[in-house]
C-alpha positions in Angstrom: 3.6 -23.9 -0.2 1.0 -22.4 2.1 -1.7 -19.9 1.1 -0.3 -17.2 -1.0 -2.9 -15.0 0.5 -5.1 -16.0 3.5 -8.6 -17.2 2.8 -11.4 -14.9 3.9 -9.0 -12.3 5.1 -11.3 -9.4 6.1 -10.3 -7.0 8.8 -13.0 -4.4 8.2 -16.5 -4.2 6.8 -18.3 -1.4 4.9 -15.3 -0.2 2.9 -17.4 1.4 0.2 -16.8 4.9 1.7 -13.1 4.2 1.7 -13.1 3.1 -1.9 -15.1 6.2 -2.8 -12.5 8.5 -1.2 -9.7 6.5 -2.8 -11.2 7.3 -6.2 -12.4 10.8 -5.3 -11.2 13.7 -7.6 -9.8 16.5 -5.4 -9.8 20.0 -6.9 -8.6 23.4 -6.0 -11.2 25.6 -4.2 -13.6 26.6 -5.7 -13.7 24.5 -8.8 -16.7 22.2 -9.3 -16.7 18.5 -10.2 -14.6 17.4 -7.3 -13.9 17.7 -3.6 -12.3 20.9 -2.5 -8.9 20.9 -0.7 -6.3 19.9 -3.3 -3.0 21.7 -3.4 -2.1 24.5 -3.9 0.8 22.4 -5.0 0.3 18.7 -5.8 1.2 15.8 -8.0 -2.1 14.1 -8.7 -5.9 14.6 -8.3 -6.9 11.1 -7.1 -5.2 8.3 -5.2 -5.7 5.9 -8.1 -3.9 8.3 -10.4 -0.7 6.7 -9.1 -2.1 3.4 -7.7 -4.1 2.1 -10.6 -5.1 -1.5 -9.8 -4.1 -3.9 -12.6 -4.3 -1.2 -15.3 -4.1 -2.8 -18.7 -1.4 -2.0 -21.2 0.6 0.6 -19.4 3.3 2.1 -21.6 6.5 3.7 -20.5 5.2 7.2 -21.4 2.0 6.6 -19.3 4.0 5.3 -16.4 6.3 8.3 -16.5 3.2 10.5 -15.8 2.7 8.6 -12.5 6.3 8.9 -11.3 7.2 11.5 -8.7 10.5 13.0 -7.7 11.1 12.5 -4.0 13.3 15.1 -2.3 15.4 15.0 0.9 18.1 17.1 2.5 20.8 14.8 4.1 21.4 15.8 7.7 23.4 13.2 9.7 22.5 15.1 12.9 18.9 14.0 12.5 17.7 10.5 13.6 15.9 10.1 10.3 19.0 11.3 8.4 17.0 13.5 6.0 14.5 16.3 6.2 12.3 18.0 3.6 13.7 20.7 1.3 12.9 24.0 3.0 11.1 25.4 -0.1 10.0 22.3 -2.0 9.1 19.8 0.7 9.1 16.0 0.2 8.4 16.0 -3.5 8.7 18.3 -6.5 5.1 19.2 -7.3 4.2 19.3 -11.0 0.8 21.0 -10.5 -0.1 24.4 -9.2 -3.2 26.5 -9.7 -3.8 27.6 -13.3 -3.5 31.4 -13.6 -2.6 31.9 -10.0 0.3 29.7 -8.9 3.0 28.0 -11.1 3.9 24.4 -10.5 7.0 24.0 -8.4 8.7 22.6 -11.5 9.0 19.5 -13.6 11.5 16.8 -14.5 12.3 14.5 -17.3 14.2 11.2 -17.4 17.3 10.4 -19.3 17.7 6.6 -19.7 21.3 5.4 -19.2 22.2 2.1 -20.8 24.0 -0.4 -18.7 24.8 -4.1 -19.0 24.9 -6.5 -16.1 26.2 -9.9 -17.3 24.4 -10.5 -20.6 21.4 -8.4 -19.8 20.9 -4.9 -21.4 19.4 -2.6 -18.8 18.4 1.1 -18.4 18.3 3.3 -15.4 16.6 6.6 -15.2 18.4 9.9 -14.3 16.1 12.8 -13.4 16.7 16.2 -15.1 15.1 19.1 -13.3 13.2 21.5 -15.7 11.3 24.7 -15.1 12.1 25.2 -11.4 9.9 28.1 -10.6 10.7 29.1 -7.0 14.4 29.3 -6.7 17.1 26.7 -6.2 17.0 23.6 -4.0 19.1 23.5 -0.9 22.7 22.6 -1.8 22.5 19.2 -0.1 19.1 18.1 -1.5 19.1 14.7 -3.1 16.5 13.2 -5.5 14.9 9.8 -5.9 12.6 8.8 -8.7 9.6 6.7 -7.4 6.6 5.0 -8.9 3.5 4.1 -6.9 3.8 1.1 -4.7 1.5 -1.9 -5.3 -1.4 -1.9 -2.8 -2.9 -5.4 -3.2 -2.4 -7.4 0.0 -1.0 -4.4 1.9 -3.5 -5.1 4.8 -2.0 -8.5 5.6 1.5 -6.9 5.9 0.0 -4.8 8.7 -0.9 -8.0 10.6 2.5 -9.8 10.6 3.4 -9.7 14.3 6.3 -7.5 15.4 7.8 -10.5 17.1 8.0 -12.3 13.8 9.9 -9.5 12.1 12.3 -9.2 15.0 12.9 -12.9 14.7 13.7 -12.5 11.0 16.3 -9.9 11.9 17.9 -12.2 14.5 18.2 -14.9 11.9 20.2 -12.7 9.4 23.7 -13.7 10.6 22.9 -17.4 10.1 21.7 -16.7 6.6 24.9 -14.7 5.8 22.7 -11.5 5.4 22.4 -8.1 7.0 18.7 -7.4 6.8 17.6 -4.9 9.4 14.4 -3.4 10.8 14.0 0.2 10.0 12.9 1.7 13.3 10.9 4.8 12.6 8.5 7.2 14.4 5.1 8.4 13.2 4.0 12.1 13.1 1.9 11.7 16.2 4.5 10.0 18.4 8.3 10.0 19.0 8.1 6.3 20.0 10.0 4.2 17.5 8.1 1.5 15.7 8.9 -1.1 13.0 8.7 0.5 9.6 6.7 -1.6 7.2 5.5 0.7 4.4 7.2 2.5 1.6 10.1 1.4 -0.5 12.4 1.8 2.4 10.0 0.8 5.2 10.1 4.4 6.5 6.5 4.5 7.7 5.2 2.4 10.6 1.5 2.1 10.0 -0.8 2.0 7.0 -2.8 4.9 8.4 0.4 7.0 8.5 1.2 6.0 4.9 -2.3 7.0 3.8 -2.2 10.5 5.5 1.3 11.1 4.1 0.3 10.3 0.6 -2.8 12.5 0.8 -0.5 15.4 1.8 2.5 14.9 -0.5 0.7 13.7 -3.7 -2.7 15.5 -3.4 -1.9 18.4 -1.2 -4.7 17.4 1.1 -4.2 18.2 4.8 -5.0 16.0 7.8 -4.4 16.1 11.5 -1.1 14.3 10.8 0.0 16.8 8.2 -1.9 20.1 8.8 0.1 22.4 6.4 -0.7 22.8 2.8 2.2 22.3 0.3 2.9 25.7 -1.3 6.2 27.0 -2.4 4.9 30.5 -3.4 5.1 33.7 -1.4 3.3 33.8 1.9 0.8 36.3 0.5 0.0 34.1 -2.5 -0.2 30.9 -0.5 -2.5 32.4 2.1 -4.8 33.7 -0.6 -5.1 30.3 -2.2 -5.5 28.2 1.0 -9.3 28.7 1.4 -10.2 25.5 3.1 -9.5 25.2 6.8 -7.4 22.2 7.9 -7.9 19.3 8.0 -9.2 18.9 4.5 -9.7 15.2 5.1 -10.8 14.2 8.6 -9.7 11.2 10.7 -12.9 9.3 10.0 -12.4 9.4 6.2 -8.7 8.6 6.5 -9.7 5.5 8.5 -12.2 4.6 5.9 -9.6 4.8 3.1 -7.2 2.7 5.3 -9.9 0.1 5.9 -10.5 -0.1 2.2 -6.8 -0.7 1.5 -6.6 -3.3 4.2 -9.2 -5.3 2.4 -7.5 -5.4 -1.0 -6.8 -9.0 -1.8 -4.2 -10.5 -4.1 -5.3 -12.1 -7.4 -2.9 -15.0 -7.8 -3.0 -17.6 -10.5 -2.3 -20.8 -8.7 -3.6 -22.9 -11.5 -0.2 -22.3 -13.2 1.8 -23.0 -10.0 5.1 -24.7 -10.8 6.5 -26.9 -7.9 9.8 -27.2 -9.9 9.9 -23.4 -10.1 9.3 -23.0 -6.4 12.1 -25.5 -5.7 14.5 -23.4 -7.9 13.3 -20.3 -6.0 14.4 -22.0 -2.8 17.6 -23.5 -4.2 19.0 -20.1 -5.2 18.0 -18.6 -1.9 15.5 -16.1 -3.1 13.3 -17.2 -0.2 15.9 -16.0 2.4 14.5 -12.5 1.9 11.3 -13.1 0.1 10.0 -15.2 3.0 7.3 -17.8 2.9 5.7 -19.7 5.8 4.9 -16.6 7.8 2.5 -16.9 10.7 -0.3 -14.3 10.9 -3.0 -14.1 13.5 -6.1 -11.9 13.5 -9.4 -11.8 15.2 -12.3 -13.6 13.4 -15.6 -13.8 15.2 -14.0 -12.9 18.5 -11.4 -15.7 18.2 -7.8 -15.7 17.1 -7.3 -17.5 13.9 -3.6 -18.4 13.2 -2.6 -19.2 9.6 0.6 -19.6 7.7 0.9 -17.5 4.5 3.5 -16.8 1.9 3.9 -13.0 1.6 7.3 -13.3 0.0 8.9 -10.6 2.2 10.7 -10.3 5.5 9.8 -6.6 5.8 13.5 -5.9 6.5 15.7 -3.4 4.7 18.7 -4.9 2.8 21.7 -3.5 1.0 20.8 -4.0 -2.7 24.0 -2.6 -4.2 25.3 0.6 -5.7 23.3 0.1 -8.9 20.0 0.7 -7.1 21.3 3.3 -4.7 19.5 6.7 -4.7 21.7 8.3 -2.0 18.6 9.2 0.0 18.6 7.8 3.6 15.3 7.4 5.4 15.7 6.7 9.1 17.9 3.6 9.4 17.7 2.9 5.7 20.8 4.1 3.7 20.9 5.0 0.0 21.5 1.4 -1.0 18.9 -0.1 1.4 15.5 -1.1 0.2 12.7 -3.1 1.9 12.1 -6.6 0.5 9.2 -6.2 -1.9 6.3 -8.6 -1.5 6.1 -10.8 -4.6 2.4 -11.8 -4.3 0.4 -10.3 -7.1 3.5 -10.4 -9.3 1.6 -12.2 -12.1 -1.0 -9.5 -12.3 1.8 -6.9 -12.6 3.3 -8.8 -15.5 -0.1 -9.1 -17.2 -0.8 -5.4 -16.8 2.7 -4.5 -18.0 3.5 -2.7 -14.8 7.2 -2.1 -14.4 9.3 -3.2 -11.5 11.6 -1.7 -8.7 11.2 1.6 -7.0 11.5 3.7 -10.1 10.0 1.4 -12.7 13.4 0.8 -14.4 12.8 -2.9 -15.0 10.4 -3.9 -17.7 10.6 -7.6 -17.0 11.2 -9.9 -14.0 14.5 -10.9 -15.4 15.6 -7.3 -15.6 14.6 -6.8 -12.0 16.7 -9.8 -11.0 19.7 -8.5 -12.8 19.5 -5.3 -10.8 19.8 -7.2 -7.6 23.2 -6.4 -6.0 24.7 -6.2 -2.6 23.2 -8.9 -0.3 21.1 -10.2 -3.2 24.0 -10.6 -5.7 24.7 -14.3 -5.0 21.1 -15.2 -5.8 21.1 -13.0 -8.9 24.3 -14.7 -10.1 22.8 -18.1 -9.3 19.7 -17.3 -11.4 21.8 -16.4 -14.5 23.8 -19.7 -14.0 20.6 -21.8 -14.2 19.8 -24.0 -17.1 17.2 -22.6 -19.5 14.6 -25.1 -18.3 15.2 -24.1 -14.7 14.9 -20.4 -15.6 11.6 -21.1 -17.4 10.1 -23.0 -14.5 11.1 -20.3 -12.0 9.5 -17.6 -14.1 6.4 -19.6 -14.5 6.2 -19.9 -10.7 6.8 -16.2 -10.2 4.0 -15.3 -12.7 1.6 -17.6 -10.8 1.9 -15.5 -7.7 
């Protein structure tokens, strides 16, 4: 094993301003006790409403409050395969402006019991409630999502494109079909490697930050200059009282710099070599890659280092059980980007749930949901002897 996370990995200095804006409470103009510019429609008031770092004792009801319902209209004539719903955009917003604009709507979750092997599981099905501005388009599809982990996200930005391309070339020899999700940013039509989001549908961390400010907080930027508002033109124009952009490029860059410096808190004192050997033997490491070379500038010199990010940043077919039928660029409904496993131990300790919609309460449940290309490894896990399972779980919780 190499470093789970590179030592002294710092790309930027003076990230206090970025942390401040990450935690800033955004409010509708002209309410006090916050920064103006939120909404008129939104799903949160701060970034850390959905991305709470290692929050203790999360319960299912609390987690449900941080989930969003992602929307998309399937359009196979588009390169990106989906577009926003004409009225409701990329997400169903559950907050409006009290007394002036109703929320777009709300949703609840029905939990469907399933059994895979001997593991009892549940998957969430969204139920739309209180839709206040007419129907969705007939081809709109829905995907329940929870906030992605952010620790270590800056290092994923620095894995060279050549390395990810090489991972893709190696797929046939591994008996896999992992693929790069080639995507374009808002500012350019040039295709780049998608790295961020559950389906690797965003190419840069800055693009991911600006998209989240718009879709979750209703805060505009030069990337996303239009406020989310499903009301009538007259009502929306009356409520939009702050000129765009509501967050400027400098502050977006400060938030991005802060996120790039978030380190991973692993617990290597509990590292299990036996567990790592099991991890390799059942081929989890074919997708959750270790021994990845990163290079970044340190004091004007390039410093190469091998790290273990436990991801290949490719999208893989994970089976029908995890499909949300919502394509994003080259990613189909069954395709998901390999999640990085570093920081897994802190997620277990904080009772954060797993997978894109938080359906898995334990690591073993998350493994059971692995289908498609990952099915052989999932089957191999459930065929292990109890001692081997225990050592593997101890290893995973040390990350």
